[in-house]
C-alpha positions in Angstrom: 0.0 0.0 0.0 2.9 2.4 0.8 4.6 1.6 -2.5 1.4 2.3 -4.4 1.1 5.6 -2.5 4.6 6.7 -3.3 4.1 5.7 -7.0 1.0 7.8 -7.0 2.9 10.8 -5.7 5.6 10.2 -8.4 2.8 10.0 -11.0 1.4 13.3 -9.9 4.9 15.0 -10.0 6.1 13.5 -13.3 2.7 13.3 -15.1 3.4 9.7 -16.1 1.8 6.5 -14.9 4.0 4.3 -12.8 2.8 1.1 -14.3 2.7 1.8 -18.1 2.7 -1.3 -20.3 5.6 -1.0 -22.7 4.6 -1.4 -26.4 5.7 -4.6 -28.1 8.7 -4.2 -30.3 8.5 -7.4 -32.2 5.8 -8.9 -34.4 7.2 -12.4 -34.7 5.2 -15.3 -33.3 6.5 -16.9 -30.1 5.2 -19.8 -28.1 1.8 -19.8 -29.8 1.5 -16.1 -29.5 1.4 -13.7 -32.5 1.7 -9.9 -32.5 -0.6 -8.1 -34.9 -0.1 -4.5 -35.8 -3.6 -3.2 -36.3 -2.4 0.4 -36.8 1.1 1.9 -37.0 2.5 1.6 -33.5 -0.6 -0.2 -32.2 0.2 -3.8 -31.7 -2.0 -6.5 -30.1 -0.9 -9.8 -28.7 -3.0 -12.7 -30.1 -2.8 -16.3 -29.0 -3.5 -18.4 -32.1 -3.6 -22.2 -31.7 -3.9 -24.2 -34.9 -4.7 -27.8 -34.0 -2.4 -30.5 -35.3 -5.0 -32.8 -36.8 -5.8 -34.1 -40.2 -8.5 -32.4 -42.2 -11.5 -34.6 -42.2 -14.4 -34.0 -44.6 -17.2 -35.8 -42.8 -20.3 -36.7 -44.8 -23.2 -34.5 -43.9 -21.0 -32.0 -42.0 -22.7 -29.1 -43.8 -26.2 -30.3 -43.0 -28.2 -28.5 -40.4 -31.5 -27.0 -39.5 -33.0 -23.9 -41.0 -34.7 -21.3 -38.8 -37.0 -18.7 -40.2 -35.9 -15.2 -39.0 -38.9 -12.9 -39.6 -39.8 -10.1 -37.3 -41.0 -6.5 -37.5 -39.4 -4.0 -35.0 -41.3 -0.8 -34.5 -40.1 2.0 -32.3 -42.6 4.7 -31.3 -41.8 8.3 -30.2 -42.7 7.6 -26.6 -39.9 5.0 -26.4 -42.2 1.9 -26.7 -40.7 -1.0 -28.6 -43.0 -3.3 -30.5 -41.5 -6.6 -31.8 -43.8 -8.6 -34.0 -42.5 -12.1 -34.8 -44.1 -13.6 -37.9 -42.4 -17.0 -37.9 -44.4 -20.2 -37.2 -42.6 -21.0 -34.0 -43.3 -17.8 -32.2 -46.0 -17.1 -29.6 -47.3 -13.8 -28.1 -45.4 -12.5 -25.2 -45.4 -9.3 -23.2 -42.3 -8.3 -21.3 -41.3 -5.1 -19.6 -38.0 -3.4 -20.5 -36.3 -0.4 -19.1 -35.9 2.6 -21.4 -34.2 5.5 -19.7 -36.0 6.4 -16.5 -39.3 5.0 -17.6 -40.6 1.5 -17.9 -42.1 0.6 -21.2 -43.7 -2.5 -22.6 -42.1 -4.6 -25.3 -44.8 -6.7 -27.0 -44.0 -9.8 -29.0 -46.7 -10.8 -31.4 -47.0 -13.3 -34.3 -49.1 -12.5 -37.3 -51.6 -15.3 -36.6 -52.2 -14.2 -33.1 -52.5 -10.6 -34.2 -55.2 -11.5 -36.8 -57.1 -13.7 -34.4 -57.1 -11.0 -31.7 -58.4 -8.4 -34.1 -61.1 -10.8 -35.3 -62.1 -11.6 -31.7 -62.3 -7.9 -30.8 -64.5 -7.2 -33.8 -66.9 -10.1 -32.8 -67.3 -8.9 -29.2 -68.2 -5.4 -30.0 -72.0 -4.8 -30.6 -73.4 -2.1 -32.8 -74.7 -0.2 -29.8 -71.3 -0.1 -28.2 -69.4 1.2 -31.3 -70.5 4.8 -31.1 -69.6 4.9 -27.4 -65.9 4.0 -28.0 -63.6 7.0 -28.1 -61.8 7.6 -31.3 -58.1 6.8 -30.9 -55.5 8.4 -33.1 -53.2 6.0 -34.9 -49.7 6.4 -33.6 -47.0 7.0 -36.1 -43.9 4.9 -35.5 -40.6 6.7 -35.3 -38.7 3.9 -36.9 -39.6 0.5 -38.4 -37.2 -2.3 -39.1 -38.1 -5.4 -41.1 -36.1 -8.7 -40.8 -36.8 -11.5 -43.2 -34.2 -14.2 -43.8 -33.7 -17.9 -43.5 -30.7 -18.9 -41.3 -29.0 -22.2 -41.5 -27.5 -23.5 -38.2 -25.1 -26.4 -38.3 -23.2 -28.5 -35.8 -19.6 -27.1 -35.4 -17.4 -30.1 -34.6 -13.7 -30.0 -33.8 -12.9 -32.0 -36.9 -14.4 -29.3 -39.2 -11.6 -27.2 -40.7 -13.9 -24.2 -41.4 -14.7 -23.5 -37.7 -12.8 -20.9 -35.6 -13.4 -19.8 -32.0 -12.7 -16.2 -30.9 -12.4 -15.4 -27.2 -12.6 -11.7 -26.2 -12.0 -10.5 -22.6 -13.3 -7.4 -20.8 -11.9 -4.4 -18.9 -8.8 -5.1 -16.8 -8.4 -8.7 -18.0 -6.3 -10.4 -20.6 -6.4 -13.4 -22.8 -5.0 -15.4 -19.8 -8.5 -15.5 -18.2 -9.4 -17.9 -21.1 -6.6 -20.3 -20.2 -8.8 -23.2 -19.3 -11.0 -22.7 -22.4 -8.1 -22.3 -24.8 -6.4 -25.4 -23.6 -9.6 -27.5 -23.6 -10.9 -26.6 -27.0 -7.5 -26.6 -28.7 -6.9 -30.1 -27.3 -10.3 -31.2 -28.7 -9.1 -29.9 -32.2 -10.7 -26.5 -32.5 -8.7 -23.5 -33.9 -8.8 -20.8 -31.2 -8.0 -17.1 -31.3 -7.8 -14.9 -28.3 -6.5 -11.3 -28.5 -5.3 -8.9 -25.7 -7.2 -5.6 -26.0 -5.1 -2.5 -26.3 -3.4 -1.6 -23.0 -4.1 -5.1 -21.6 -1.8 -8.1 -21.2 1.2 -7.8 -23.6 -0.5 -5.5 -26.1 0.8 -2.0 -26.6 -0.6 0.7 -24.4 -0.9 4.1 -26.2 -0.9 7.0 -23.8 -3.8 8.7 -25.5 -7.3 8.5 -24.1 -8.9 8.3 -27.5 -7.1 5.0 -28.1 -9.5 3.3 -25.7 -12.9 4.3 -26.9 -15.4 1.6 -27.9 -15.0 2.5 -31.6 -11.2 2.3 -31.5 -11.2 -1.1 -29.7 -14.0 -2.4 -32.0 -12.0 -1.5 -35.0 -9.0 -3.5 -33.5 -11.2 -6.5 -33.0 -12.6 -6.2 -36.5 -9.1 -6.3 -38.0 -8.2 -9.4 -35.9 -11.5 -11.0 -36.9 -11.0 -10.4 -40.6 -7.4 -11.8 -40.3 -8.3 -15.1 -38.7 -11.9 -15.7 -39.7 -13.1 -18.9 -41.2 -16.4 -19.7 -42.9 -18.1 -20.5 -39.6 -16.9 -18.4 -36.7 -18.0 -18.6 -33.0 -17.6 -15.6 -30.8 -17.2 -15.9 -27.0 -17.1 -12.7 -25.0 -17.0 -11.8 -21.4 -18.4 -8.7 -19.8 -17.3 -5.7 -21.9 -16.0 -8.1 -24.5 -19.7 -9.1 -25.2 -20.2 -5.7 -26.8 -17.5 -6.4 -29.3 -19.1 -9.8 -30.1 -22.4 -8.1 -30.6 -20.8 -5.6 -32.9 -19.3 -8.3 -35.1 -22.5 -10.4 -35.1 -24.4 -7.4 -36.3 -21.9 -6.4 -38.9 -21.0 -9.9 -40.2 -24.1 -12.1 -39.8 -23.0 -14.4 -42.6 -19.6 -15.1 -41.0 -20.6 -15.2 -37.4 -22.3 -18.6 -36.9 -22.9 -18.6 -33.1 -22.2 -16.3 -30.1 -21.6 -16.9 -26.4 -22.2 -14.0 -24.0 -20.8 -14.6 -20.5 -22.1 -12.0 -17.9 -22.5 -9.4 -20.6 -25.5 -7.4 -19.3 -28.6 -6.2 -20.9 -29.3 -4.8 -24.4 -28.7 -1.2 -23.4 -26.6 1.5 -25.1 -23.3 2.1 -23.4 -22.5 5.5 -21.8 -19.8 6.2 -19.2 -21.1 7.2 -15.7 -20.6 10.8 -14.8 -20.3 10.0 -11.0 -17.8 7.2 -10.8 -14.5 6.5 -9.0 -12.9 6.0 -12.4 -13.3 9.7 -13.1 -10.6 10.5 -10.5 -7.2 11.5 -11.7 -4.8 8.8 -12.8 -2.5 9.3 -9.8 -5.4 9.0 -7.4 -6.5 5.8 -9.1 -3.0 4.4 -8.8 -3.0 5.1 -5.1 -6.3 3.2 -4.8 -5.2 0.3 -7.0 -4.9 -2.1 -4.0 -8.4 -1.2 -2.9 -9.7 -1.7 -6.5 -8.1 -5.1 -6.7 -9.6 -6.1 -3.4 -13.1 -4.9 -4.5 -12.8 -6.8 -7.7 -11.9 -10.0 -5.8 -15.0 -9.5 -3.6 -17.4 -8.7 -6.4 -15.9 -10.8 -9.2 -15.6 -14.2 -7.4 -18.2 -16.1 -5.5 -15.6 -17.1 -2.9 -12.5 -15.3 -1.8 -10.1 -18.1 -0.9 -6.5 -18.9 -1.8 -7.6 -20.3 -5.2 -9.4 -17.1 -6.2 -6.6 -14.9 -5.0 -4.2 -17.0 -7.1 -6.4 -16.8 -10.1 -6.7 -13.0 -9.7 -2.9 -12.6 -9.6 -1.6 -15.2 -12.0 -4.3 -15.1 -14.6 -4.3 -11.3 -14.9 -8.0 -11.2 -14.2 -7.7 -7.5 -13.1 -4.2 -6.2 -13.9 -4.1 -3.0 -15.9 -2.5 0.4 -15.5 -4.4 3.2 -13.9 -4.4 5.3 -17.1 -5.7 2.5 -19.2 -8.4 1.6 -16.6 -9.6 5.2 -16.5 -9.6 5.6 -20.3 -11.4 2.3 -20.8 -14.2 3.2 -18.4 -14.6 6.7 -19.8 -14.5 5.5 -23.4 -17.6 3.2 -23.1 -19.8 5.3 -25.3 -21.9 3.3 -27.8 -25.3 4.8 -28.3 -26.1 2.5 -31.3 -26.1 -0.6 -29.1 -29.6 -0.3 -27.9 -32.6 -2.7 -27.8 -33.3 -2.3 -31.5 -29.7 -3.0 -32.4 -29.8 -6.3 -30.4 -33.2 -7.2 -31.7 -31.8 -7.1 -35.3 -29.3 -9.9 -34.5 -30.3 -13.3 -35.9 -27.3 -15.3 -34.7 -28.0 -18.1 -32.2 -26.7 -16.9 -28.8 -26.0 -18.7 -25.6 -26.0 -16.5 -22.5 -24.0 -17.8 -19.5 -24.6 -16.1 -16.1 -22.9 -16.6 -12.8 -25.5 -16.4 -10.0 -23.3 -14.5 -7.6 -22.3 -11.9 -10.1 -22.4 -8.5 -8.4 -21.5 -6.5 -11.5 -24.3 -7.9 -13.7 -27.7 -8.9 -12.2 -29.5 -11.8 -13.7 -32.4 -9.5 -14.7 -30.0 -7.9 -17.3 -29.2 -11.2 -18.9 -32.9 -12.2 -18.8 -33.8 -9.1 -20.7 -31.1 -9.8 -23.3 -32.5 -13.3 -23.8 -35.9 -11.9 -24.4 -34.8 -9.3 -26.9 -32.6 -11.6 -28.9 -34.3 -13.6 -31.6 -32.4 -16.9 -30.8 -31.2 -16.4 -27.3 -30.8 -19.1 -24.6 -29.9 -18.3 -21.0 -28.0 -20.7 -18.7 -27.2 -19.9 -15.1 -24.4 -21.4 -13.1 -25.2 -21.2 -9.4 -21.6 -21.7 -8.1 -20.1 -18.9 -10.3 -19.8 -15.2 -10.2 -18.5 -12.6 -12.7 -15.4 -14.7 -13.5 -17.4 -17.9 -13.9 -15.2 -19.3 -16.7 -12.3 -19.2 -14.2 -14.2 -20.4 -11.2 -16.1 -23.3 -12.9 -14.0 -24.1 -16.0 -15.4 -27.6 -16.4 -19.0 -26.5 -16.3 -18.4 -23.6 -18.7 -16.5 -25.8 -21.1 -19.3 -28.4 -21.2 -21.9 -25.7 -21.8 -19.9 -24.1 -24.6 -19.0 -27.4 -26.3 -22.6 -28.7 -26.3 -23.8 -25.4 -27.7 -21.2 -25.6 -30.5 -22.4 -29.1 -31.4 -26.1 -28.1 -31.3 -28.2 -27.7 -34.4 -32.0 -27.5 -34.8 -34.0 -30.4 -36.1 -34.0 -30.9 -39.9 -37.5 -32.4 -40.1 -40.2 -30.5 -41.9 -42.8 -31.0 -39.3 -44.8 -28.0 -38.1 -42.8 -25.8 -35.8 -43.7 -25.9 -32.1 -42.5 -23.8 -29.2 -39.8 -25.5 -27.2 -38.1 -24.6 -24.0 -34.6 -25.4 -22.8 -34.3 -28.7 -20.8 -34.3 -28.1 -17.1 -33.1 -31.5 -15.8 -29.7 -31.7 -14.2 -29.0 -28.0 -14.7 -30.0 -24.6 -13.5 -31.7 -22.5 -16.1 -33.3 -19.1 -16.4 -37.0 -18.3 -16.0 -37.0 -16.0 -18.9 -39.5 -16.5 -21.7 -38.5 -18.0 -25.1 -39.2 -15.7 -28.1 -38.9 -16.9 -31.7 -36.9 -20.0 -30.7 -35.8 -22.7 -33.2 -37.7 -26.0 -33.2 -35.3 -27.8 -31.0 -33.3 -26.0 -28.3 -29.7 -27.0 -27.5 -29.4 -29.7 -24.9 -27.0 -28.1 -22.5 -26.2 -29.6 -19.2 -24.7 -28.1 -16.1 -23.7 -29.5 -12.7 -26.3 -28.1 -10.3 -30.0 -28.7 -9.8 -32.5 -26.0 -10.8 -33.4 -23.5 -8.2 -35.2 -20.2 -7.9 -33.3 -17.5 -9.8 -34.9 -14.5 -8.1 -32.4 -14.1 -5.3 -31.3 -10.5 -4.9 -28.1 -9.4 -6.6 -26.1 -6.1 -6.5 -27.2 -3.8 -9.3 -24.6 -2.8 -11.9 -23.3 0.6 -12.4 -25.8 2.4 -14.6 -25.1 5.6 -16.4 -27.6 8.3 -17.3 -30.7 7.8 -19.4 -30.8 4.0 -19.1 -27.2 3.4 -20.3 -24.9 0.9 -18.8 -21.2 0.8 -17.9 -19.6 -2.6 -18.2 -16.5 -4.0 -16.7 
């Protein structure tokens, strides 16, 4: 603590951070790591593991199930969001979503239900009652988005050479937090790619605040994605890294085959909080770095034993300079990433939530599952914010079974289906526009009530969210 205090004083005197990450000088691969120069002087460390396995062209590897992705998204001037699903497998739902400081209703309707409801209303009204009804002005929508496509979802086996897995970490972490997942899936035979964000891990750390905005980091991830992408790519993001996965899934729906969101939060636009400890000067944050690390240990892990302290220190779960941390938190501005943006995504998405997560409450992930067209929420009751480090076996099993999942190929009439609840703990969120057969994903704990209280995340102004 004394050392941090003295370094903070030195930082205030010299104007330089005491724990600056030195930019990488080489771009040669070493020990499975590669260094990619995304811009002049901006170098990212990337762990790229190519499996040593023969290329196997399995018969029927390209077969899969097709899911009809048809929905109409209407946004009204009062902030109300109306989502009308017109595929056969949908059913009417009414959920409540937060929009700024007011609570609005998001209504999911299929075309058959809408027609039947209108017919029923017309039959129940008598001629005598018609003149008594007040005339209602038809509201004009502010924006209308139509989605009409057929999406083919296939099984992604480790023997398929056209499959690549991308792992993206969040604020303060590094690619080391994915150590268990990278080893597990590379040993199975998958090709895995995991970058260090700018200023994190062994990537270069520019001493410019603008280098850590969402758009700058998203452009870095886009370059890495275009460099290593295969025909079928699966994105796995954690916390703030989920936003970059969402960005890629929205921009490249044909190349992104599936997405996994681990404690990513709700479908809200990002905006930095005006009243936050991260707005303090860099030198003050450096003096508080031991307290911040302790707070992250208490909030990011379900237990605070020797194992968790070792993971926090050795796996770089929260190890970043004060300048980079302050710039990352103040640069989380992404107004485009609202509910409509997420509702437009047609990529199958698995949401993994740690029950004891104090950064992201389960209600946020439930809302994300309701907004997404093909979203499935799974809850691990022994995990917290760093659930992939706390419960690596359970997370690896969930991810692998989701990679292998594909909807039924039969041409029978589509029926609503829910996720299996046996031998695992699942969410109580409703299924909206789900495929005919949900992925059979298993966990290690029995199903329990998911409504236990959690600590609310840090919310910015006007319904925006700040993610770690």
